[in-house]
N, C-alpha and C positions, 0 to 999 in steps of 0.2 A: 039401588045401585049408587055407588059413590061417585062424586064428581072427579074430574081428572086430577086436580091438585090434592084433594083429600085421598084419593087412591094412591098417588105417589107417596104421600106422607105415611100412609098406613103400611105400604110395602117397605119403605125405608125403616120404619119402626120395627116391623117384623124381622127385617134383615139384621138390625142392630141387636135385637133380643136373641136371635138365633146365633149370631156371632159370639155374643158374650156368654151364652150358656154352654157352648161347646168347649172342647179342650183348649182352644186358643185363648178363650176368655178366663180359663182357670187361673186363679191367683195363688201365689205362695202364702201360706198361713202366716199371720203376724208373728207368732211365736218363733218361726224359723227366721224371718227377716230380722227381728230384733235380736234374737239369740246369736246370730252370726256376726253382729257388730262387736268389735273389740274395744271401742272407745265410747265414752259418753257423747251425747249430742251437744252441740253448742247452744248457748242461750241461757237464760236465767233458770235457776232450779225450780222445777214445778212437777208435782205429782199429777198425773192425768189418769182418771179412771179408778178402778178398784184394784186392790193388791193382786188379785188373781187374773184380772183382765184389764190391765192398764199399762202405762209406760211412764218413764221418768225422763225429764229434760234437765240438762245441766247437772247430772249426777257427779258425786265426788267419790273417789276411791279411798277406802280405809287403808292407810299404810300397812304393809305386811306385818311389820313388827314395831311395837311401841314399848315405852317403858313399863307399861302395865297391861299390855294386851298382845295377842298374836292372832293373825288370820289363819283359819284352818283351810286346808286344801286350796291354796291360791291358784293352782292350775285350772280350777273350774271357773275362774274369772267372775266370781259372784260376791265381791266385797265392795259393791257400790251402793250408795244411798244418797238421800237428800243431804246436803252439807250440814243442815241443822241436826239431823240424826247422827251423822259421823261425829260432830262435836259433842253431842250428848253422850254417845257411847265411850268416847275418849275420857270425858269427865267422869262418867260412871265407873269406868275401870280404875281410874286414879283414886276416886273416893273409896271404892271397895278395897283397894290395896291398903290405903291409909287407915280407914276406919275398921274394917273387918279383918285386916291382916292377911288378905288373900295375896297369893303370889302373882295373880293376873287373871284376866278373862280371855277366853277363846271365842272368836267370832267366825261365823261361817254362814253361807247361803243367805246373804242379805238380798242382793239383786245383781243381775247382769248390768253392763254399762248403760243400756237403754231402758232398764227397769224390769224386764221379764225374768222371773226366777224359776218358773215352772216350765218344764219341757214335756 
């Protein structure tokens, strides 16, 4: 038999577990929470986790149109990346236009503002 204080603790623990496992404790999946955000999070740029199960802090948006690039399907709001990646892609598109005589590059489906790209 449990002592009085241990019994109360056990009952409290069972109550907490029970409350969290029911419908009231159900949480919205991260992909829905992150996917519903329209703007990047504040703070320094940082990739967190893996590309398919991670997020991005301090993302930068690729401008819709540039001298040597264009963002495809801007309505999907998936033209965000780490600022270093954005600068690299802008430089790459300029180099491709200059050296390979391409008219420009098309970019799409990089990431949503908080980093989740897959839904």
